[in-house]
N, C-alpha and C positions, 0 to 999 in steps of 0.2 A: 578515217580508216573504216573499211567495210566490216560488217559483222563477221565473226569467225565462228563457224559451226564445226565441231570436232568431237571425237571420242577422247576422253581423258582417263588416265589411271587415277586411282584414289591415292593422292599424295598429301603431304602436310599442307602444301599450298592450296590444293583443291579443297581440302577440309576447312582451311581457314576461310576461303572464299565462300564455301557453302554455309559456314557458320554465320556469315554476315547476312545471308538471305533466308536461311531456314526458319528463324523465329517468325518472320512475317508470313512465310508460307504456312507454317504451323497454325498461326493465329487465324489465317484465312480459311483453312479447311479441316483442321483436326477435330475429331469428335471427342467428347468427354475431357475437355481441357482442364477442368478443375480437378479431376481425379487422376489424369494421366499426363504427366509433363513430357515435354520434348526431351528425350534422353537416348541419343543415338549410340549404338555400340559400334564405334568406328573400327575396333579390332576385327569384328565379324565382317563388316563391309570390306575392309582391306583384304582379308583372307579370301572371301568370295570373289573379289575383283582379281586377286592374284591367280586364282584357279580359273578365271574367265567364266565363272558361273554368274557373275554380276558385271554388267557393262554400263558405263556412265557416258552420256552424251551431253555436251554443253553448248550454249551459245554465249558468246562474249562480244561486248562492244568496247573497243579499245582496252582489252584485257579485263574489263569489268564483267564479272559473271552476271548475266541478266536472265538466264534460263538454264534448265537442266532437266534431264529425265534419266531414269535408270531402269534396268530390266534384269530379271532373273532369267537366264537363258539355259535351255537344255531340254532333253526329252521329258515327256510326262509319263509317269508310270502306267497310265491307261493306254498310251499311244507311243510305244518306244521307238518307232521309226520316224516320228515327227519331232522337229525341233520347235519349241515354243519360246516366245519372249513374253513373259508376264511382267507388266509394268509395276514397278515399285512406287515411284513418284514421278510427277511432272510438274513443272512450274515455269512461268514466264512473268517477269517483272510487270506489274500492271501498267507501267508507263509505256511498255512496248506492245501490249495487247491491241490487236486491231490496227496496228501501225505498219504500213508497207508490206503486209502479208508475212511478217516475220514468223509468227507462230506456224503458219502453213508451211513456209519454207523449211523451218526447223524440223517439223514432224515428217515432212516428205524426205528430207535428208536422212533422218533417223531410220525411216523405212528402208532406204537404200542400204545403209550400213547393216541393218539387221538381215536383210536379204543376202548381203555379201557374206554374212556369218553362217548362212545355211538355215536361217529361221524361215519356217513355213507358215506360222500363225502368230499374230501379235494380239495381245489382250491388254486393254487398259481398264482400270477401275475408275469410277467416277463418283464423286460425292453428290448425293441427292440434293443437299442444300447449296451446292456450288456446281451445278451440273454444266457440263460442256457437251451435251447431247448434240446440239446443232453443229458444233465444230466437228465432232467425230463422225456423225452421220454424213456430213458434207464431204468428209474425206473418204467415205466408203465403208466405214465401220458399221456393224449392226449390233444392236442391243441383244445379248443372248442369255444373260443371267442377272439376277439381283442378289445382293448380299444383305443378310439380316444380322444384326448384332445386338447383344444384351450384356450389360455389365452384371456380373454375379459376385 
């Protein structure tokens, strides 16, 4: 069966599928893991998804969730006439990375979906210690900001 790329609503099934993958994703990229556990507020995510302020796109292989990305979508207070898609998370199972262009196909399809939703600007955040700069710049994205953080 070919890969399935689609938008999905946050349902109990999607949450169950995500919960099988999220711990590995978290271990791979999360900062401050000893102090800040993986603790998702699914009620908030469900509400934002219901309001269409958060959209989730997935890639499945024979119904198995192998990748996902989600975006907060809406105007920015600084630019009320523009619709922004600010990425929350993105992940592709390591076994599928660099294989048959799956990542590129997925991200290009996500761009089409976002454009169809009226999005004019897409922004991804990238972890410095697990950077995907080559991937994103190869897809036409430009580095425009850096994020600094400090636990206090």
